[in-house]
C-alpha positions in Angstrom: 21.3 -20.7 -0.7 20.4 -24.3 0.1 21.6 -26.4 3.0 24.6 -28.4 2.3 24.6 -32.2 2.2 25.6 -34.2 5.2 24.0 -32.1 7.9 22.4 -29.1 6.2 24.9 -26.6 7.5 25.7 -23.5 5.4 28.9 -21.4 5.6 28.3 -18.6 8.1 27.6 -15.3 6.4 27.2 -16.9 3.0 23.4 -16.8 2.7 22.0 -13.9 0.6 18.4 -13.0 1.4 16.9 -10.1 -0.5 14.6 -8.1 1.7 12.6 -10.6 3.8 12.4 -13.3 1.1 13.4 -16.2 3.3 12.1 -18.7 0.6 15.6 -18.6 -1.0 16.8 -20.6 2.0 16.0 -24.4 2.0 16.1 -25.8 5.5 16.7 -29.6 5.8 13.9 -32.0 6.7 13.2 -32.7 10.4 15.5 -35.5 11.5 17.6 -35.5 8.4 20.4 -33.3 9.4 23.2 -32.9 12.0 22.9 -29.9 14.4 25.9 -28.1 15.8 24.6 -24.8 17.3 23.7 -24.4 20.9 20.3 -22.9 21.9 19.3 -21.1 25.1 15.6 -21.3 25.9 14.6 -18.4 28.2 11.3 -19.0 30.1 10.2 -15.9 32.1 7.6 -16.9 34.7 5.4 -15.3 37.3 3.5 -17.8 39.4 1.7 -20.5 37.5 3.7 -23.5 38.7 1.3 -26.0 37.2 1.6 -24.5 33.7 5.4 -24.2 34.0 5.6 -27.9 34.8 3.8 -28.7 31.5 6.1 -26.4 29.5 9.3 -28.0 31.0 7.8 -31.5 30.3 7.3 -30.5 26.6 10.9 -29.2 26.5 12.1 -32.5 28.0 10.7 -34.4 25.0 12.3 -32.3 22.2 14.0 -33.9 19.3 16.8 -31.4 19.3 19.9 -32.7 21.1 19.8 -32.1 24.8 23.5 -31.6 24.8 23.1 -28.5 22.6 20.2 -27.2 24.7 20.0 -25.1 27.9 16.8 -23.9 29.6 16.8 -20.8 31.8 13.7 -20.3 33.9 13.4 -16.7 35.2 11.3 -16.4 38.4 10.0 -12.8 38.2 8.9 -12.6 41.9 6.5 -15.4 42.2 4.8 -16.1 45.5 5.5 -18.8 46.5 8.8 -19.0 44.6 8.9 -21.3 41.6 10.7 -24.6 41.7 12.0 -26.9 39.0 9.9 -30.0 38.5 11.1 -33.6 38.1 10.4 -33.8 34.4 12.6 -31.2 32.7 15.5 -31.0 30.3 18.9 -31.9 31.8 20.5 -28.5 31.5 17.8 -26.4 33.2 18.6 -23.5 35.5 16.3 -21.4 37.7 17.3 -17.7 38.3 15.5 -15.0 40.0 14.7 -11.5 38.8 13.0 -9.5 41.5 12.3 -6.4 39.2 8.8 -6.9 38.0 8.1 -6.8 34.2 8.4 -9.1 31.2 11.3 -7.0 29.8 13.4 -7.2 32.9 12.8 -10.9 33.3 13.8 -11.6 29.7 16.8 -9.4 29.9 17.9 -11.4 33.0 17.6 -14.6 31.0 19.3 -13.1 28.0 22.3 -12.0 30.2 22.5 -15.6 31.5 22.2 -17.3 28.1 25.3 -18.8 26.5 23.8 -20.3 23.3 24.3 -19.3 19.7 20.5 -18.8 19.5 18.1 -17.4 22.1 14.7 -18.9 22.1 11.9 -17.0 24.0 9.2 -19.2 25.4 6.3 -18.1 27.6 5.6 -20.1 30.8 2.2 -21.0 29.5 3.2 -22.3 26.0 3.7 -26.1 25.7 6.0 -26.8 22.7 5.5 -29.7 20.3 8.3 -32.2 20.4 9.8 -30.9 17.1 9.4 -27.2 17.9 13.0 -26.4 18.8 14.4 -28.5 16.0 12.1 -26.8 13.5 13.6 -23.5 14.6 17.2 -24.5 14.8 17.4 -25.9 11.2 16.8 -22.3 10.0 19.5 -20.8 12.2 22.1 -23.1 10.8 21.6 -21.5 7.4 22.2 -17.8 8.4 23.2 -15.9 11.6 20.6 -13.2 11.2 17.2 -15.0 11.4 14.2 -14.6 13.7 11.9 -17.6 13.6 8.4 -17.8 15.1 6.2 -20.8 15.9 2.5 -21.2 15.1 0.6 -21.2 18.3 -2.9 -22.6 19.1 -4.9 -21.5 22.1 -6.5 -24.3 24.1 -9.0 -24.3 26.9 -8.7 -28.1 27.5 -8.2 -29.4 31.0 -4.6 -29.4 32.1 -3.0 -32.9 31.7 -0.2 -34.3 33.8 3.5 -33.5 33.0 4.0 -37.2 32.4 1.2 -37.2 29.7 2.8 -34.3 28.0 6.3 -35.8 28.0 5.0 -39.2 26.8 2.7 -38.2 23.9 3.9 -38.0 20.3 1.2 -35.6 19.3 0.0 -32.7 21.6 -3.2 -32.4 19.5 -4.5 -35.5 21.2 -4.4 -33.7 24.5 -5.1 -30.0 23.7 -7.5 -30.0 20.8 -9.9 -28.4 20.0 -8.0 -25.1 20.0 -8.0 -21.8 18.2 -5.3 -20.6 15.9 -3.2 -17.4 16.4 -5.5 -15.5 14.1 -3.5 -12.3 14.0 -0.2 -14.1 13.1 -1.9 -16.2 10.5 -3.6 -13.2 8.9 -0.3 -11.3 8.8 1.5 -14.1 7.1 -1.2 -14.7 4.6 -1.6 -11.0 3.7 2.2 -10.6 3.1 2.8 -13.8 1.2 4.7 -15.3 4.1 6.2 -11.9 5.0 8.1 -11.7 1.7 5.9 -8.9 0.4 6.3 -6.6 3.4 9.9 -6.5 4.5 9.5 -3.2 6.4 6.7 -4.6 8.5 8.0 -8.2 9.0 9.3 -7.3 12.5 5.8 -7.5 13.8 6.3 -11.3 13.7 8.5 -11.1 16.8 6.3 -12.3 19.6 7.7 -13.5 22.8 5.5 -16.6 23.1 7.7 -18.8 20.9 10.3 -16.9 18.9 14.0 -17.7 18.4 16.7 -15.1 17.5 20.3 -15.4 16.4 22.6 -14.2 19.2 24.5 -11.9 16.9 21.4 -9.9 16.3 21.0 -9.2 20.1 24.6 -8.1 20.1 23.7 -5.4 17.6 20.2 -4.5 18.7 20.6 -4.6 22.5 18.3 -6.0 25.2 14.6 -5.4 25.5 13.2 -2.0 26.4 12.4 -2.0 30.1 10.8 1.4 30.0 7.7 -0.1 28.2 4.9 -1.7 30.1 3.4 -3.2 26.9 4.5 -3.7 23.3 8.0 -4.8 24.3 8.0 -7.7 21.8 7.1 -5.4 18.9 9.7 -2.8 19.8 12.3 -5.5 20.1 11.3 -6.8 16.7 11.8 -3.3 15.2 15.3 -3.0 16.6 16.2 -6.5 15.4 15.0 -5.5 11.9 17.4 -2.5 12.0 20.1 -4.9 13.0 19.6 -6.8 9.7 17.2 -9.6 10.7 15.1 -11.8 8.4 11.8 -12.9 9.9 10.6 -16.5 9.3 7.2 -18.0 10.1 7.7 -21.7 10.6 4.5 -23.8 10.4 6.3 -27.0 11.5 7.2 -25.3 14.8 4.0 -25.7 16.8 2.9 -25.1 20.4 -0.2 -24.8 22.6 -0.9 -21.7 24.6 -2.7 -22.8 27.8 -5.8 -20.6 27.8 -6.6 -17.4 25.8 -3.9 -14.8 25.4 -4.0 -11.4 27.1 -4.7 -9.7 23.7 -7.6 -12.1 23.1 -9.1 -11.1 26.4 -8.5 -7.4 26.4 -7.6 -6.3 22.9 -8.9 -2.7 23.0 -7.3 -1.8 26.3 -4.1 -3.3 25.2 -4.1 -1.5 21.9 -4.8 1.8 23.7 -1.8 1.4 26.0 0.7 0.0 23.5 -0.2 2.5 20.7 0.4 5.3 23.1 3.9 4.1 23.8 5.4 2.3 20.8 4.5 5.1 18.4 7.4 7.0 20.0 9.8 4.2 19.4 8.8 2.6 16.0 8.9 5.1 13.1 7.6 2.5 10.7 4.2 2.8 12.3 3.4 6.0 10.3 -0.3 5.8 11.2 0.6 6.4 14.8 2.6 9.6 13.9 -0.1 11.9 12.5 0.8 15.1 14.4 2.2 17.6 11.9 5.1 19.0 14.0 5.9 17.1 17.2 9.2 15.2 17.8 9.6 11.5 18.6 12.1 9.5 20.6 13.2 7.6 17.4 13.1 9.8 14.3 12.1 8.4 10.9 15.2 10.0 9.2 18.6 10.9 10.5 20.5 13.5 8.4 24.3 13.3 8.8 26.1 16.5 7.8 29.8 17.0 8.2 30.3 20.5 9.4 32.1 22.9 7.0 31.8 26.7 6.6 29.3 28.4 8.8 27.1 29.8 6.0 27.0 26.6 3.9 26.4 24.4 6.9 23.6 26.7 8.2 21.9 26.8 4.8 21.8 23.0 4.7 20.7 22.4 8.3 18.0 25.1 8.2 16.5 23.8 5.0 16.5 20.2 6.4 14.7 21.4 9.5 12.2 23.5 7.6 11.0 20.9 5.1 7.7 19.0 4.9 9.2 16.1 6.9 9.4 17.1 10.6 10.1 13.5 11.8 13.8 13.8 11.6 17.0 14.6 13.4 20.3 16.2 12.3 23.7 14.8 13.3 26.5 17.4 12.8 29.9 15.7 12.8 33.1 17.5 13.6 35.9 17.8 16.2 33.5 19.2 18.8 35.2 17.6 21.8 38.5 19.3 21.1 37.0 22.6 20.1 38.2 25.5 22.4 36.8 28.9 21.4 39.3 31.8 21.3 38.0 34.4 23.8 40.6 37.2 23.5 40.6 37.5 19.7 37.6 35.5 18.5 37.8 37.0 14.9 41.2 35.4 14.4 40.2 32.0 15.7 41.0 29.4 12.9 38.0 27.3 14.1 35.6 30.2 14.2 33.1 28.7 11.8 32.9 25.5 13.9 32.4 27.7 17.0 29.6 29.5 15.3 27.9 26.3 14.1 28.0 24.8 17.6 26.7 28.0 19.2 24.0 28.4 16.6 22.5 24.9 17.1 23.4 24.2 20.7 19.8 24.5 21.9 18.1 23.0 18.9 16.5 19.7 20.1 16.7 18.1 16.7 20.4 18.8 16.2 23.1 16.7 17.9 26.9 16.9 17.7 29.2 14.0 17.4 32.7 13.1 16.3 32.9 11.4 12.9 33.9 8.1 14.5 31.3 8.2 17.2 29.2 5.0 17.7 25.7 4.8 16.4 22.9 6.2 18.6 21.1 3.9 20.9 17.7 4.6 19.2 18.4 4.2 15.5 16.3 5.7 12.8 15.3 3.4 9.9 16.9 5.8 7.3 20.1 7.8 7.3 20.8 10.6 4.8 24.5 11.6 4.3 24.3 15.1 2.9 27.3 17.4 2.1 27.2 20.9 3.7 26.4 23.6 1.2 23.7 21.6 -0.6 20.2 22.6 0.2 17.1 20.3 -0.3 13.8 21.8 -1.4 10.8 22.0 0.8 9.5 18.6 -0.1 12.8 17.0 -1.3 13.5 14.8 1.7 9.9 13.4 1.8 10.1 12.7 -1.9 13.5 11.0 -1.5 12.1 8.7 1.3 9.1 7.9 -0.9 11.5 6.8 -3.6 13.3 4.4 -1.3 10.2 3.0 0.5 8.2 2.4 -2.7 11.1 0.8 -4.5 12.3 -1.2 -1.4 15.8 0.1 -2.0 18.6 -0.2 0.5 20.5 2.7 -1.0 19.5 5.7 -3.0 22.4 7.7 -4.3 21.9 11.3 -5.4 24.4 12.9 -7.8 24.8 16.6 -6.9 27.8 17.8 -8.8 31.0 16.9 -10.6 34.2 18.6 -9.7 37.9 18.2 -10.6 38.2 16.3 -7.3 35.4 13.9 -8.2 31.7 13.4 -7.8 29.7 15.1 -5.1 26.8 13.0 -3.9 24.2 12.5 -1.1 23.3 9.0 0.1 20.1 7.8 1.6 20.8 4.5 3.4 18.3 2.0 4.8 19.8 1.0 8.1 18.5 -2.6 8.0 20.2 -3.1 4.6 23.6 -1.9 5.7 23.4 -3.9 9.0 22.6 -7.0 7.0 25.6 -6.3 4.7 27.8 -5.8 7.7 26.8 -9.2 9.1 27.6 -10.9 5.8 31.0 -9.3 5.6 31.9 -10.7 9.1 33.7 -7.6 10.3 35.0 -6.3 6.9 34.0 -2.6 6.4 35.2 -1.8 2.9 32.7 0.8 1.5 32.7 -0.8 -2.0 31.9 -4.2 -0.7 29.2 -2.9 1.6 27.5 -1.1 -1.3 27.6 -4.2 -3.5 26.1 -6.3 -0.8 23.4 -3.7 -0.1 22.5 -3.8 -3.8 22.3 -7.6 -3.6 20.2 -7.9 -0.5 17.9 -4.8 -1.0 18.8 -3.0 -4.2 20.4 0.3 -5.0 19.2 3.3 -7.1 21.0 6.4 -8.3 19.3 9.6 -9.4 20.3 13.3 -10.0 19.8 15.9 -7.3 18.3 18.5 -9.6 15.3 16.3 -10.2 14.7 15.9 -6.5 15.2 19.6 -5.8 18.7 19.8 -4.4 20.5 23.1 -5.2 23.7 24.8 -4.1 23.4 27.1 -1.1 24.1 30.2 -3.2 21.0 29.4 -5.3 18.7 28.4 -2.5 15.4 30.2 -1.8 15.3 31.6 1.7 13.5 29.3 4.2 9.9 30.3 4.8 8.9 30.9 8.4 5.9 29.2 9.9 4.0 32.4 10.0 4.6 32.9 6.3 3.5 29.3 5.6 0.5 29.8 7.9 -0.6 33.0 6.0 0.0 31.3 2.7 -2.2 28.4 3.8 -4.9 30.8 5.1 -4.9 32.6 1.8 -5.0 29.4 -0.1 -7.9 28.1 2.1 -9.8 31.4 1.5 -9.2 31.2 -2.2 -10.3 27.5 -2.1 -13.5 28.5 -0.2 -14.2 31.2 -2.8 -13.6 28.8 -5.7 -15.7 26.2 -3.9 -18.6 28.7 -3.6 -18.2 29.6 -7.3 -18.2 26.0 -8.2 -21.4 25.5 -6.2 -22.9 28.5 -8.0 -21.9 27.1 -11.3 -23.3 23.7 -10.4 -26.6 25.4 -9.5 -26.6 27.2 -12.8 -25.7 24.0 -14.6 -28.7 22.4 -12.8 -31.0 25.1 -14.1 -29.6 24.7 -17.5 -30.2 21.0 -17.3 -33.8 21.6 -16.2 -34.2 24.0 -19.1 -32.7 21.6 -21.5 -35.1 19.0 -20.1 -38.0 21.2 -20.9 -36.6 21.9 -24.3 -36.2 18.2 -24.9 -39.8 17.6 -23.8 -41.0 20.4 -26.1 -39.1 19.0 -28.9 -40.6 15.6 -28.3 -44.1 17.2 -28.3 -43.3 19.0 -31.5 -42.1 15.9 -33.1 -45.3 14.2 -32.0 -47.4 17.0 -33.5 -45.4 17.0 -36.7 -45.9 13.3 -36.9 -49.7 13.7 -36.5 -49.7 16.5 -39.1 -47.7 14.3 -41.5 -50.2 11.5 -41.0 -53.1 13.9 -41.6 -51.4 15.3 -44.7 -50.8 11.8 -45.9 -54.5 11.0 -45.5 -55.4 14.2 -47.4 -53.0 13.4 -50.2 -54.6 9.9 -50.4 -58.1 11.5 -50.4 -57.1 14.0 -53.0 -55.6 11.3 -55.1 -58.8 9.3 -54.8 -61.0 12.3 -55.8 -58.8 13.1 -58.7 -58.9 9.5 -59.8 -62.7 9.4 -59.5 -63.2 12.7 -61.4 -60.9 11.5 -64.1 -62.8 8.2 -64.4 -66.1 10.2 -64.8 -64.7 12.4 -67.5 -63.2 9.4 -69.3 -66.6 7.7 -69.1 -68.4 10.7 -70.5 -66.0 11.0 -73.3 -66.3 7.3 -73.9 -70.2 7.7 -74.1 -70.0 10.4 -76.7 -67.7 8.5 -78.9 -69.6 5.3 -78.7 -73.3 6.7 -79.1 -75.1 5.5 -82.6 -75.9 8.1 -85.5 -79.6 8.8 -86.5 -80.9 6.7 -89.4 -81.0 8.4 -92.9 -83.7 8.0 -95.7 -82.9 5.4 -98.3 -83.0 7.9 -101.2 -83.1 11.6 -101.3 -84.8 12.0 -104.7 -88.3 10.9 -103.7 -88.2 13.4 -100.8 -87.1 16.2 -103.1 -89.7 15.2 -105.6 -92.5 15.4 -103.1 -91.8 19.1 -102.8 -91.9 19.0 -99.0 -89.6 21.8 -98.0 -89.1 20.4 -94.5 -87.6 17.3 -95.8 -84.9 19.0 -97.8 -81.5 19.6 -96.3 -79.1 22.2 -97.7 -75.8 20.7 -98.8 -72.9 20.8 -96.4 -69.3 21.5 -97.1 -67.8 19.5 -100.0 -71.2 18.5 -101.1 -72.0 16.5 -98.0 -75.1 16.9 -96.0 -74.9 18.6 -92.6 -75.3 16.5 -89.6 -78.8 16.2 -88.3 -77.6 15.3 -84.8 -77.1 18.2 -82.4 -74.0 18.1 -80.1 -76.0 17.1 -77.2 -76.9 13.8 -78.9 -80.7 14.6 -78.6 -82.8 14.4 -81.8 -83.7 17.7 -83.4 -86.9 19.3 -82.6 -89.9 18.1 -84.6 -88.1 14.9 -85.5 -90.2 11.9 -85.3 -88.4 8.9 -84.0 -91.4 6.5 -84.2 -92.7 4.6 -87.3 -93.8 6.5 -90.3 
């Protein structure tokens, strides 16, 4: 929704923000609206009077109306005690909290605050003159916002309070400075926190953050059991109360000196991770132990007690699943239950007595009346499951994956249809239902709540059979840990055996590859030899062709010589020779009266023939 004209004020409860997509809100420009909400600025302090004087000087120069602003300085046991300087906002009070610790000091200030919005401000953060106004224009749009400033860390020499109150731009005094890298990186990685609604609560840092008072009424004060990580844990509970987290770049401030995290990041992480993992289920990477329990479970399963066998089947299956990070809340008239001791078998409430006795010492099972208030430490997800319906071993984990990956506020599971109506289980995201309750302003109609949850987070319905829910009569008996252990050992042994076989086969494959390589090399050599033989054969064929061609030419030449050689000359007349009576000169007649050839086949003249002149 957008801010209304003439002051930028929206109707309370009217803004609809889906997840953490605060971009649907359109705050008015600085100086172009009419404020109406009161803000309490809580400044816990321990020593550091010189820095506190600069912080109060910065607050004295704010553009937000002084009549709507109160400042509460909490002296957390300073020596010497802190005092209020001359330059300060008109409505500034100093209270004392002797119990040491940031959480106790802030809780003291929270208890004293009267504003519609509570603005945390550290005693070493000097706010820009528009810082409070930049925060408050958001809070006029919705009652469930958490707004954080952009801080820069300066090592510049400390100016006088008068210089801070008089300047229009703190950069002229405190630059150069370093940005709050962790916050800037978080905002950039999550597209302004709109892409990571389940982790947006990490933005709640006490240095310069404002919170709608209604959220504190739902979430409660800061955790005074923590020595570090209080801001993050508070942010988690604000998220469960329905908060939307907004990074505001127009709200700027200067941190005087480096932060404690900048000086000692690793030691701080060591301490805070050891403590907040027990309280923030969303930090799954801090909960890697496969079986231990945590102060705040990831899932709370609410089961209305019915018959002993059905209820036990459901509870036992829930406790034996692959998700150990859960608790069970059994609802029933436990406070009014009085066991029959003289004739227990005739007790009309015998099943309830058996249920309570069976789970009385199970640490993950609690008993409560149906109308009991919510637990102090709230799980981020709640599953309402009818007794007599049994989830499979991995059903609850798969159901949570469905809700988390889809960002749904409600996942309904249809279990059965009876003449009385539908039987269903409901997985509810607590932050979504808390947001819907804030929007309804006290109305609690179930149909309206579900519609609003669908609007601000989304809803999904699926069938129980797909997820592995079955009636108790069809459920497989729960496996004990020993059985699961043995099954795992057998599986690991089989896996080791298969791994060894795979390695053997890989070795065999390697040998086959080597053999194939040798075969390929031999084939290449053979192809090379065949190529050489083919070349030699080609040469021989060419030589044979040449020889054949030469011999043919010789034969043709000889034949040509025979056919073209001249015949021997004959006598002019035969008669004179015959008349001479020389028998050598006479030639017997050849066939057909022709004379026989006098030339022998060799072409040589006959013996005794004179070739010279006569």
